[in-house]
Structures are given as structure tokens and as C-alpha cells.
BALOBA-1460 file (C-alpha; in Angstrom, 3 decimals):
// residues 173
<rec num="1" residu="x" x="0.000" y="0.000" z="0.000"/>
<rec num="2" residu="x" x="1.634" y="3.291" z="-1.074"/>
<rec num="3" residu="x" x="0.446" y="5.097" z="2.078"/>
<rec num="4" residu="x" x="2.786" y="2.885" z="4.100"/>
<rec num="5" residu="x" x="5.696" y="4.568" z="2.300"/>
<rec num="6" residu="x" x="4.440" y="7.929" z="3.608"/>
<rec num="7" residu="x" x="4.201" y="6.375" z="7.074"/>
<rec num="8" residu="x" x="7.773" y="5.075" z="6.835"/>
<rec num="9" residu="x" x="8.991" y="8.474" z="5.616"/>
<rec num="10" residu="x" x="7.331" y="10.249" z="8.550"/>
<rec num="11" residu="x" x="8.856" y="7.725" z="10.949"/>
<rec num="12" residu="x" x="12.401" y="8.506" z="9.790"/>
<rec num="13" residu="x" x="12.373" y="10.807" z="12.796"/>
<rec num="14" residu="x" x="12.099" y="9.055" z="16.155"/>
<rec num="15" residu="x" x="11.076" y="11.433" z="18.934"/>
<rec num="16" residu="x" x="11.666" y="9.004" z="21.821"/>
<rec num="17" residu="x" x="15.260" y="8.271" z="20.873"/>
<rec num="18" residu="x" x="15.785" y="11.697" z="19.282"/>
<rec num="19" residu="x" x="17.202" y="10.150" z="16.126"/>
<rec num="20" residu="x" x="16.686" y="11.203" z="12.526"/>
<rec num="21" residu="x" x="17.540" y="9.131" z="9.465"/>
<rec num="22" residu="x" x="17.420" y="12.328" z="7.392"/>
<rec num="23" residu="x" x="19.992" y="14.137" z="9.551"/>
<rec num="24" residu="x" x="22.832" y="13.752" z="7.058"/>
<rec num="25" residu="x" x="23.622" y="12.358" z="3.602"/>
<rec num="26" residu="x" x="25.478" y="9.313" z="4.956"/>
<rec num="27" residu="x" x="22.420" y="8.058" z="6.903"/>
<rec num="28" residu="x" x="19.715" y="9.374" z="4.585"/>
<rec num="29" residu="x" x="20.953" y="8.165" z="1.213"/>
<rec num="30" residu="x" x="20.732" y="4.392" z="1.877"/>
<rec num="31" residu="x" x="17.212" y="4.728" z="3.323"/>
<rec num="32" residu="x" x="16.021" y="6.984" z="0.499"/>
<rec num="33" residu="x" x="17.407" y="4.653" z="-2.177"/>
<rec num="34" residu="x" x="15.840" y="1.629" z="-0.436"/>
<rec num="35" residu="x" x="12.483" y="3.443" z="-0.297"/>
<rec num="36" residu="x" x="12.854" y="4.308" z="-4.015"/>
<rec num="37" residu="x" x="12.623" y="8.024" z="-3.261"/>
<rec num="38" residu="x" x="16.110" y="8.595" z="-4.660"/>
<rec num="39" residu="x" x="17.596" y="6.948" z="-7.769"/>
<rec num="40" residu="x" x="20.475" y="4.576" z="-7.004"/>
<rec num="41" residu="x" x="23.166" y="6.678" z="-8.672"/>
<rec num="42" residu="x" x="21.986" y="10.030" z="-7.338"/>
<rec num="43" residu="x" x="23.600" y="11.983" z="-4.544"/>
<rec num="44" residu="x" x="21.762" y="13.888" z="-1.866"/>
<rec num="45" residu="x" x="22.749" y="17.350" z="-0.661"/>
<rec num="46" residu="x" x="22.291" y="19.017" z="2.700"/>
<rec num="47" residu="x" x="19.856" y="21.483" z="1.101"/>
<rec num="48" residu="x" x="17.747" y="18.644" z="-0.336"/>
<rec num="49" residu="x" x="17.654" y="16.942" z="3.052"/>
<rec num="50" residu="x" x="16.596" y="20.174" z="4.731"/>
<rec num="51" residu="x" x="13.732" y="20.476" z="2.231"/>
<rec num="52" residu="x" x="12.782" y="16.819" z="2.816"/>
<rec num="53" residu="x" x="12.725" y="17.359" z="6.601"/>
<rec num="54" residu="x" x="10.517" y="20.425" z="6.093"/>
<rec num="55" residu="x" x="8.151" y="18.410" z="3.953"/>
<rec num="56" residu="x" x="8.112" y="15.611" z="6.532"/>
<rec num="57" residu="x" x="7.062" y="18.031" z="9.266"/>
<rec num="58" residu="x" x="4.406" y="19.608" z="7.012"/>
<rec num="59" residu="x" x="2.869" y="16.224" z="6.284"/>
<rec num="60" residu="x" x="3.047" y="15.387" z="9.996"/>
<rec num="61" residu="x" x="1.061" y="18.576" z="10.721"/>
<rec num="62" residu="x" x="-1.555" y="17.470" z="8.181"/>
<rec num="63" residu="x" x="-2.052" y="14.324" z="10.270"/>
<rec num="64" residu="x" x="-2.798" y="16.394" z="13.347"/>
<rec num="65" residu="x" x="-5.542" y="18.396" z="11.676"/>
<rec num="66" residu="x" x="-7.450" y="16.103" z="9.316"/>
<rec num="67" residu="x" x="-9.786" y="18.290" z="7.273"/>
<rec num="68" residu="x" x="-9.079" y="21.526" z="9.157"/>
<rec num="69" residu="x" x="-7.533" y="24.709" z="7.796"/>
<rec num="70" residu="x" x="-3.755" y="24.989" z="8.099"/>
<rec num="71" residu="x" x="-1.522" y="28.013" z="8.344"/>
<rec num="72" residu="x" x="0.244" y="29.153" z="5.189"/>
<rec num="73" residu="x" x="3.571" y="28.598" z="6.952"/>
<rec num="74" residu="x" x="2.729" y="24.951" z="7.711"/>
<rec num="75" residu="x" x="1.817" y="24.302" z="4.078"/>
<rec num="76" residu="x" x="4.693" y="26.242" z="2.490"/>
<rec num="77" residu="x" x="7.056" y="23.255" z="1.931"/>
<rec num="78" residu="x" x="4.253" y="21.243" z="0.305"/>
<rec num="79" residu="x" x="3.173" y="24.144" z="-1.902"/>
<rec num="80" residu="x" x="6.755" y="24.874" z="-2.988"/>
<rec num="81" residu="x" x="7.255" y="21.230" z="-3.920"/>
<rec num="82" residu="x" x="3.946" y="21.097" z="-5.828"/>
<rec num="83" residu="x" x="4.779" y="24.296" z="-7.721"/>
<rec num="84" residu="x" x="8.247" y="23.028" z="-8.703"/>
<rec num="85" residu="x" x="6.990" y="19.749" z="-10.207"/>
<rec num="86" residu="x" x="4.364" y="18.584" z="-12.644"/>
<rec num="87" residu="x" x="2.290" y="15.463" z="-12.945"/>
<rec num="88" residu="x" x="0.775" y="13.806" z="-15.985"/>
<rec num="89" residu="x" x="-2.172" y="11.528" z="-16.541"/>
<rec num="90" residu="x" x="-1.327" y="7.998" z="-17.621"/>
<rec num="91" residu="x" x="-3.476" y="5.010" z="-18.494"/>
<rec num="92" residu="x" x="-2.201" y="1.558" z="-17.495"/>
<rec num="93" residu="x" x="-2.900" y="-1.771" z="-19.256"/>
<rec num="94" residu="x" x="-6.027" y="-2.346" z="-17.136"/>
<rec num="95" residu="x" x="-7.465" y="1.004" z="-18.250"/>
<rec num="96" residu="x" x="-6.926" y="2.774" z="-14.904"/>
<rec num="97" residu="x" x="-6.193" y="6.480" z="-15.172"/>
<rec num="98" residu="x" x="-3.394" y="7.573" z="-12.855"/>
<rec num="99" residu="x" x="-1.621" y="10.773" z="-11.976"/>
<rec num="100" residu="x" x="2.158" y="10.224" z="-12.178"/>
<rec num="101" residu="x" x="5.334" y="12.201" z="-11.674"/>
<rec num="102" residu="x" x="7.013" y="13.157" z="-14.953"/>
<rec num="103" residu="x" x="10.589" y="12.943" z="-13.563"/>
<rec num="104" residu="x" x="12.586" y="10.591" z="-11.329"/>
<rec num="105" residu="x" x="15.997" y="12.268" z="-11.138"/>
<rec num="106" residu="x" x="16.532" y="13.562" z="-7.607"/>
<rec num="107" residu="x" x="15.192" y="13.699" z="-4.059"/>
<rec num="108" residu="x" x="12.714" y="16.459" z="-4.954"/>
<rec num="109" residu="x" x="11.128" y="14.099" z="-7.473"/>
<rec num="110" residu="x" x="10.860" y="11.402" z="-4.796"/>
<rec num="111" residu="x" x="9.225" y="13.876" z="-2.418"/>
<rec num="112" residu="x" x="6.744" y="14.804" z="-5.155"/>
<rec num="113" residu="x" x="5.919" y="11.092" z="-5.521"/>
<rec num="114" residu="x" x="5.071" y="11.077" z="-1.794"/>
<rec num="115" residu="x" x="2.849" y="14.109" z="-2.264"/>
<rec num="116" residu="x" x="0.994" y="12.262" z="-5.031"/>
<rec num="117" residu="x" x="0.471" y="9.330" z="-2.627"/>
<rec num="118" residu="x" x="-0.994" y="11.718" z="-0.031"/>
<rec num="119" residu="x" x="-3.317" y="13.173" z="-2.683"/>
<rec num="120" residu="x" x="-4.510" y="9.719" z="-3.729"/>
<rec num="121" residu="x" x="-5.056" y="8.663" z="-0.096"/>
<rec num="122" residu="x" x="-7.077" y="11.808" z="0.589"/>
<rec num="123" residu="x" x="-9.183" y="11.118" z="-2.493"/>
<rec num="124" residu="x" x="-9.715" y="7.441" z="-1.579"/>
<rec num="125" residu="x" x="-10.497" y="8.158" z="2.082"/>
<rec num="126" residu="x" x="-7.580" y="6.205" z="3.570"/>
<rec num="127" residu="x" x="-5.690" y="9.368" z="4.584"/>
<rec num="128" residu="x" x="-7.733" y="9.724" z="7.786"/>
<rec num="129" residu="x" x="-6.418" y="6.340" z="8.936"/>
<rec num="130" residu="x" x="-2.826" y="7.579" z="9.064"/>
<rec num="131" residu="x" x="-2.299" y="9.092" z="12.528"/>
<rec num="132" residu="x" x="0.406" y="10.232" z="14.893"/>
<rec num="133" residu="x" x="0.488" y="8.586" z="18.322"/>
<rec num="134" residu="x" x="-1.331" y="10.654" z="20.954"/>
<rec num="135" residu="x" x="1.592" y="10.144" z="23.346"/>
<rec num="136" residu="x" x="3.479" y="13.445" z="22.995"/>
<rec num="137" residu="x" x="6.746" y="11.688" z="23.841"/>
<rec num="138" residu="x" x="6.272" y="9.140" z="21.049"/>
<rec num="139" residu="x" x="4.396" y="10.692" z="18.090"/>
<rec num="140" residu="x" x="5.116" y="7.562" z="16.004"/>
<rec num="141" residu="x" x="2.965" y="7.519" z="12.866"/>
<rec num="142" residu="x" x="0.717" y="4.473" z="12.522"/>
<rec num="143" residu="x" x="-2.030" y="3.214" z="10.243"/>
<rec num="144" residu="x" x="-5.274" y="2.939" z="12.230"/>
<rec num="145" residu="x" x="-6.778" y="-0.414" z="11.361"/>
<rec num="146" residu="x" x="-9.570" y="-0.181" z="13.937"/>
<rec num="147" residu="x" x="-13.083" y="-0.626" z="12.624"/>
<rec num="148" residu="x" x="-14.327" y="2.714" z="13.947"/>
<rec num="149" residu="x" x="-11.126" y="4.646" z="13.080"/>
<rec num="150" residu="x" x="-10.740" y="5.805" z="16.682"/>
<rec num="151" residu="x" x="-7.168" y="4.588" z="17.337"/>
<rec num="152" residu="x" x="-5.042" y="7.028" z="19.330"/>
<rec num="153" residu="x" x="-1.806" y="5.189" z="20.084"/>
<rec num="154" residu="x" x="0.799" y="3.430" z="18.006"/>
<rec num="155" residu="x" x="0.455" y="0.463" z="20.376"/>
<rec num="156" residu="x" x="-2.110" y="0.132" z="23.115"/>
<rec num="157" residu="x" x="0.188" y="-2.124" z="25.139"/>
<rec num="158" residu="x" x="2.915" y="0.527" z="25.216"/>
<rec num="159" residu="x" x="1.804" y="4.130" z="24.705"/>
<rec num="160" residu="x" x="-1.888" y="3.603" z="25.444"/>
<rec num="161" residu="x" x="-1.066" y="1.824" z="28.675"/>
<rec num="162" residu="x" x="1.423" y="4.536" z="29.725"/>
<rec num="163" residu="x" x="-1.053" y="7.353" z="29.169"/>
<rec num="164" residu="x" x="-3.960" y="5.543" z="30.805"/>
<rec num="165" residu="x" x="-1.805" y="4.778" z="33.864"/>
<rec num="166" residu="x" x="-0.675" y="8.422" z="34.080"/>
<rec num="167" residu="x" x="-4.281" y="9.587" z="33.933"/>
<rec num="168" residu="x" x="-5.271" y="7.076" z="36.626"/>
<rec num="169" residu="x" x="-2.447" y="8.213" z="38.940"/>
<rec num="170" residu="x" x="-3.393" y="11.864" z="38.353"/>
<rec num="171" residu="x" x="-7.036" y="11.171" z="39.243"/>
<rec num="172" residu="x" x="-6.008" y="9.334" z="42.422"/>
<rec num="173" residu="x" x="-3.867" y="12.262" z="43.562"/>
């Protein structure tokens, strides 16, 4: 499912361990090539990584406010990326009409591919299932598979349990 690539991209930053796979070219390049967001022979610059981190945080903000208005500042990286790239309609062998990226040369093109995945997920209704953990210390992005789409934590046994126990202790005080 293409939305899982967006999830993996958002989870390149781990808030609990304060680590970031996109912190530098030496850690980012292997992950980006593996995720097919960067062609195998391409290099990645510090400026491209900074733009990718900005896009990652913009998409993360979209998760926090499904369907609500966003500030222009929060959307700026996504708008800049959309304005710098173009998509074209294609028809596959099964007759499905798709919107595809016209280039696949650099990291910006890979980021535009992610933006196209977000657009498709919003159109199909699966976007609302992608959520950030309600535990402010975790914020891991997960795909909510619950029937009623009311999941709040990446894992109930870990983050859900922590937060419920904190709330219980606070009520008892």
C-alpha cells in the first residue's frame, strides 16, 4: 500500500530516541534509495535533506488536523514542492487512469511522488487512517486499522497503557 511509504517516511524521525535518518547524507541516502525516493546513482545534498525534513514536518502537521484549515507557513514546503513539479495523466494496461510524476531524477522528485500518494489517499479516504500517536513523547505515525477509526496510540500495550496509567495516577492524587 503506497500510504505505508508515507508512514515510513514520517517515521524517519524518532522522537523518543531523538534520532533522525534524514539528519545527514550518509544516513539518509541508503534509506532513500531503499524506499525508491532517490535513484540509485543520485547523490543527496544538505539542502535537499533540509527540504525533505521540512516536507516531513508539514505532512506530519496534516495528520494532526485532518480536514481543518492549516496556516500558510505549515503548508509552504508542500506548496513549494507542488509548484516546482508537474504530474501527468497515464493510463495503465487495465485502463486505470493515474496521476504520475514526470521525472525521477533527484530527491525532490521522490518527495513529489510522496505528495501524489498523499493526494490519492485523501481522495480514496484512507488518509484519515494515518495518525500520529497521541503520546506526545512518542508521536510515532501508525495506520489505524480499527473498525471505527478511533485509534489514538501506536500500540495500546505501550503508549496507550502509559497514558492511561498516568491519567489514573493523576485522578487518584
